[in-house]
TORLUM-669056 format. One line per 3 residues: number of its first residue (from 1); their letters; for each residue x, y, z of N, C-alpha, C. Coordinates in nm, 2 decimals, decimal comma. Layout:
N
NUM> a> X:Y:Z:X:Y:Z:X:Y:Z ~ ...
***
This chain:
115
1> mga> 9,44:5,17:2,76:9,42:5,09:2,92:9,54:4,99:2,95 ~ 9,52:5,00:3,07:9,68:5,01:3,14:9,73:4,86:3,14 ~ 9,85:4,78:3,20:9,90:4,67:3,17:9,83:4,63:3,32
4> tia> 9,77:4,71:3,46:9,74:4,67:3,55:9,58:4,65:3,51 ~ 9,53:4,71:3,43:9,34:4,71:3,38:9,30:4,55:3,30 ~ 9,22:4,49:3,41:9,18:4,34:3,32:9,00:4,39:3,33
7> ikg> 8,96:4,36:3,19:8,80:4,40:3,14:8,78:4,28:3,13 ~ 8,63:4,21:3,22:8,54:4,11:3,13:8,35:4,16:3,04 ~ 8,39:4,18:2,93:8,28:4,20:2,92:8,32:4,29:2,75
10> dia> 8,25:4,32:2,59:8,28:4,36:2,55:8,29:4,48:2,54 ~ 8,33:4,54:2,44:8,42:4,68:2,39:8,43:4,71:2,27 ~ 8,31:4,83:2,26:8,21:4,86:2,16:8,26:5,01:2,12
13> gkg> 8,31:5,07:1,99:8,29:5,21:2,01:8,36:5,32:1,89 ~ 8,38:5,43:1,85:8,41:5,49:1,79:8,54:5,57:1,82 ~ 8,68:5,50:1,80:8,75:5,51:1,84:8,85:5,39:1,79
16> dvv> 8,99:5,49:1,83:9,11:5,40:1,84:9,15:5,26:2,00 ~ 9,20:5,20:2,00:9,23:5,13:2,17:9,38:5,07:2,16 ~ 9,42:5,08:2,21:9,55:5,01:2,27:9,54:4,90:2,41
19> vsg> 9,51:4,81:2,36:9,50:4,71:2,48:9,65:4,68:2,50 ~ 9,71:4,70:2,63:9,83:4,65:2,74:9,77:4,58:2,86 ~ 9,65:4,54:2,93:9,57:4,42:3,02:9,55:4,33:2,95
22> tve> 9,45:4,31:3,03:9,37:4,19:2,99:9,20:4,24:2,92 ~ 9,13:4,17:2,77:8,96:4,18:2,77:8,96:4,03:2,75 ~ 8,88:4,00:2,88:8,80:3,88:2,80:8,69:3,91:2,75
25> gsi> 8,69:3,91:2,59:8,57:3,95:2,56:8,57:4,02:2,45 ~ 8,48:4,03:2,38:8,53:4,12:2,21:8,55:4,26:2,12 ~ 8,60:4,30:2,12:8,60:4,41:2,09:8,62:4,44:1,95
28> dla> 8,48:4,56:1,92:8,43:4,58:1,80:8,45:4,72:1,76 ~ 8,55:4,76:1,64:8,58:4,97:1,63:8,59:4,89:1,52 ~ 8,46:4,84:1,41:8,50:4,80:1,22:8,62:4,90:1,19
31> dhr> 8,61:5,06:1,22:8,64:5,14:1,15:8,75:5,21:1,19 ~ 8,83:5,12:1,29:8,90:5,21:1,36:9,06:5,12:1,44 ~ 9,13:5,19:1,51:9,24:5,03:1,52:9,32:5,02:1,60
34> vtv> 9,27:4,87:1,65:9,27:4,80:1,73:9,43:4,77:1,78 ~ 9,47:4,79:1,90:9,65:4,78:1,92:9,64:4,66:2,02 ~ 9,70:4,58:2,00:9,72:4,48:2,14:9,88:4,47:2,22
37> eat> 9,92:4,55:2,23:10,07:4,55:2,31:10,11:4,45:2,35 ~ 10,26:4,41:2,35:10,34:4,30:2,47:10,31:4,25:2,54 ~ 10,19:4,31:2,63:10,20:4,31:2,76:10,02:4,27:2,78
40> grv> 9,99:4,25:2,66:9,82:4,23:2,64:9,78:4,09:2,60 ~ 9,62:4,09:2,65:9,56:3,98:2,65:9,43:3,95:2,56 ~ 9,37:3,91:2,55:9,28:3,90:2,43:9,23:3,78:2,41
43> kgd> 9,11:3,76:2,47:9,07:3,61:2,48:8,86:3,64:2,42 ~ 8,89:3,65:2,33:8,81:3,71:2,26:8,81:3,74:2,10 ~ 8,70:3,78:2,00:8,73:3,81:1,89:8,77:4,03:1,87
46> ivg> 8,83:4,00:1,73:8,90:4,18:1,69:8,82:4,19:1,61 ~ 8,76:4,29:1,62:8,72:4,29:1,43:8,81:4,53:1,45 ~ 8,79:4,57:1,31:8,91:4,71:1,38:8,98:4,70:1,23
49> kqv> 8,95:4,82:1,16:8,98:4,86:1,04:9,13:4,80:1,05 ~ 9,25:4,82:1,10:9,33:4,84:1,10:9,41:4,74:1,30 ~ 9,42:4,60:1,29:9,42:4,53:1,41:9,58:4,51:1,40
52> qik> 9,68:4,54:1,53:9,82:4,51:1,55:9,83:4,42:1,65 ~ 9,90:4,32:1,65:9,90:4,27:1,77:10,04:4,20:1,78 ~ 10,11:4,27:1,92:10,22:4,26:1,97:10,20:4,14:2,10
55> grv> 10,04:4,13:2,19:10,03:4,04:2,28:9,97:3,93:2,27 ~ 9,88:3,87:2,31:9,87:3,69:2,26:9,66:3,77:2,30 ~ 9,66:3,68:2,14:9,43:3,68:2,12:9,49:3,53:2,09
58> igd> 9,39:3,55:2,13:9,25:3,38:2,16:9,15:3,37:2,10 ~ 9,14:3,41:1,95:9,02:3,45:1,88:8,98:3,47:1,77 ~ 8,92:3,51:1,69:8,91:3,49:1,52:8,98:3,69:1,52
61> iea> 8,96:3,70:1,40:9,05:3,87:1,36:8,99:3,88:1,32 ~ 8,88:4,00:1,27:8,88:4,07:1,13:8,99:4,20:1,10 ~ 9,03:4,19:1,04:9,07:4,37:1,02:9,06:4,43:0,84
64> sdl> 8,96:4,55:0,88:8,96:4,54:0,69:9,05:4,63:0,63 ~ 9,16:4,69:0,68:9,26:4,67:0,57:9,38:4,64:0,62 ~ 9,38:4,58:0,69:9,58:4,53:0,76:9,58:4,48:0,91
67> lsv> 9,62:4,30:0,92:9,69:4,25:1,06:9,79:4,26:1,00 ~ 9,85:4,29:1,17:10,01:4,29:1,12:10,00:4,18:1,22 ~ 10,15:4,14:1,31:10,10:4,02:1,38:10,30:4,10:1,41
70> sst> 10,36:4,11:1,52:10,45:4,15:1,55:10,53:4,01:1,57 ~ 10,69:4,00:1,61:10,75:3,95:1,63:10,76:3,83:1,80 ~ 10,69:3,99:1,86:10,64:3,92:2,00:10,49:3,84:2,00
73> gtv> 10,45:3,89:1,92:10,29:3,84:1,88:10,31:3,65:1,88 ~ 10,14:3,65:1,90:10,09:3,50:1,96:9,96:3,53:1,88 ~ 9,90:3,40:1,80:9,72:3,45:1,77:9,67:3,28:1,77
76> kgn> 9,63:3,28:1,80:9,49:3,11:1,81:9,35:3,12:1,75 ~ 9,38:3,14:1,62:9,19:3,19:1,55:9,19:3,17:1,43 ~ 9,09:3,27:1,40:9,08:3,26:1,21:9,09:3,42:1,20
79> iva> 9,21:3,42:1,08:9,21:3,55:1,03:9,17:3,59:0,91 ~ 9,07:3,68:0,86:9,02:3,75:0,74:9,04:3,92:0,77 ~ 9,14:3,90:0,64:9,22:4,08:0,65:9,25:4,05:0,49
82> prv> 9,28:4,13:0,36:9,31:4,18:0,23:9,44:4,13:0,30 ~ 9,51:4,26:0,36:9,65:4,25:0,38:9,71:4,19:0,57 ~ 9,81:4,09:0,48:9,87:4,02:0,67:9,99:4,06:0,67
85> ave> 10,05:4,08:0,78:10,17:4,07:0,81:10,19:3,99:0,93 ~ 10,27:3,99:0,90:10,37:3,86:1,01:10,51:3,87:0,97 ~ 10,60:3,91:1,13:10,71:3,94:1,14:10,77:3,83:1,17
88> dga> 10,89:3,79:1,13:10,96:3,64:1,16:10,97:3,65:1,31 ~ 10,93:3,53:1,42:10,93:3,52:1,52:10,73:3,52:1,62 ~ 10,69:3,53:1,49:10,58:3,55:1,60:10,54:3,42:1,59
91> kce> 10,40:3,39:1,63:10,33:3,21:1,73:10,21:3,25:1,62 ~ 10,17:3,16:1,49:10,05:3,21:1,48:9,94:3,06:1,47 ~ 9,89:2,99:1,51:9,80:2,91:1,47:9,65:2,95:1,46
94> cri> 9,65:2,96:1,31:9,50:3,04:1,24:9,54:2,94:1,15 ~ 9,43:3,00:1,06:9,38:3,03:0,97:9,34:3,14:0,87 ~ 9,43:3,20:0,78:9,44:3,35:0,70:9,37:3,33:0,57
97> dmn> 9,27:3,37:0,59:9,17:3,42:0,49:9,20:3,55:0,38 ~ 9,27:3,55:0,36:9,32:3,67:0,23:9,19:3,78:0,14 ~ 9,16:3,66:0,14:9,04:3,67:-0,01:8,89:3,77:0,04
100> fgg> 8,92:3,91:0,06:8,83:3,96:0,19:8,74:4,01:0,07 ~ 8,57:3,99:0,10:8,48:4,05:-0,02:8,41:4,19:0,11 ~ 8,49:4,25:0,15:8,38:4,34:0,22:8,35:4,34:0,38
103> grd> 8,41:4,22:0,42:8,37:4,21:0,57:8,29:4,18:0,60 ~ 8,19:4,21:0,69:8,07:4,16:0,76:7,95:4,18:0,63 ~ 7,92:4,25:0,55:7,85:4,28:0,45:7,83:4,17:0,31
106> aqs> 7,98:4,09:0,36:7,99:4,03:0,22:8,01:3,84:0,30 ~ 7,97:3,85:0,40:7,97:3,79:0,55:7,99:3,59:0,46 ~ 7,88:3,55:0,39:7,85:3,45:0,31:8,02:3,43:0,28
109> ats> 8,04:3,55:0,17:8,19:3,45:0,06:8,31:3,47:0,20 ~ 8,32:3,53:0,29:8,46:3,52:0,39:8,44:3,45:0,50 ~ 8,34:3,43:0,56:8,32:3,35:0,64:8,38:3,21:0,70
112> lpk> 8,43:3,24:0,83:8,50:3,10:0,88:8,43:3,01:0,97 ~ 8,49:2,89:0,95:8,41:2,85:1,08:8,48:2,87:1,22 ~ 8,34:2,85:1,37:8,43:2,89:1,44:8,51:2,75:1,52
115> k> 8,58:2,80:1,63:8,67:2,67:1,65:8,56:2,67:1,65
***
């Protein structure tokens, strides 16, 4: 979705998504890649297989494979992922849980308190 697009509502489906605009709602693409570009803003939770943050996210993030936050990225929320990469310069105000027990199926082992 382009930089001038704003969505209010949840996004779910089968396929990768690249957010260059604004999303106010959750993004649930558990088996796919979610990328928030440098111009992207998400206010809501994100679930994906691989999640890459270059823009700003306010919400919890669950990645079943890898979460990466680039030097231009900002995350405010809880993170659950088995692998986390944070570049120098990234801004994170979050709690990180890398003791990943299988995501939603093992939520009692990995669930983090809501803000």
